[in-house]
N, C-alpha and C positions, 0 to 999 in steps of 0.2 A: 631500113634504109640498107645500103651499098654502103663499104668502105669507100672513103673519100682518098685518094690518090695524090692530088694535088689540092693544096686551102685546106678549108675545115667544114667541118661533120657540123650542121644546122641540127638540133633536136628541140623540138619542141614540150616542153615545158605541160604534163598532163597532173591534175591534182588527181588526190585516190579515189572520187570516185568516175574520174576516166575521161573527164569535162577535160576543155582544153581552152585559158582565159581568152589565149593567140586566136584560137579559130573563133568564139563569139566575137571577137571581135572586127576581126578580118572581114565575119559573114553580115556586119551593116554595112560598109564599105561598099562604096561604088565597085564595078567592075573594069572601069579603066585604074583605080587605084589599087586595087587589089592583084589586077594584072602588073602592074608598077612595082607593085611590094616582092610578086614573087619571085619579079624581077632579080633582081635587086636581090635577092636571100641565094638565087642561083647562081649569079656573077660572087657574092660572097666566100658559097663551099667555092666555086670554082678558084678560089684563093685573090680576085680584085677585089680591093679593100677600096677603092674608086678613091675616093681625094683625103683619106687621112692620111693629119701629118704627124709627126712624134714633136711634143713640148720638151721634154724629159723625163727623168724616170714615170711610169707608167699615170703616162699624161696623152691623152689626143687629143686633137682639134679635127671636129668635122668642117 
């Protein structure tokens, strides 16, 4: 994955055996749902955190 200039770097968790629980979950979803989730992750990486609002120290509302 290339460095992120603005926003965040999203990394996928891999188990010791190289498998990804997230990928396994995504593969079970309908194509349209996978596309929406992938688009949301891309927006997050670009720095668009959506409608998250701060509630105080270390707390957020979505």
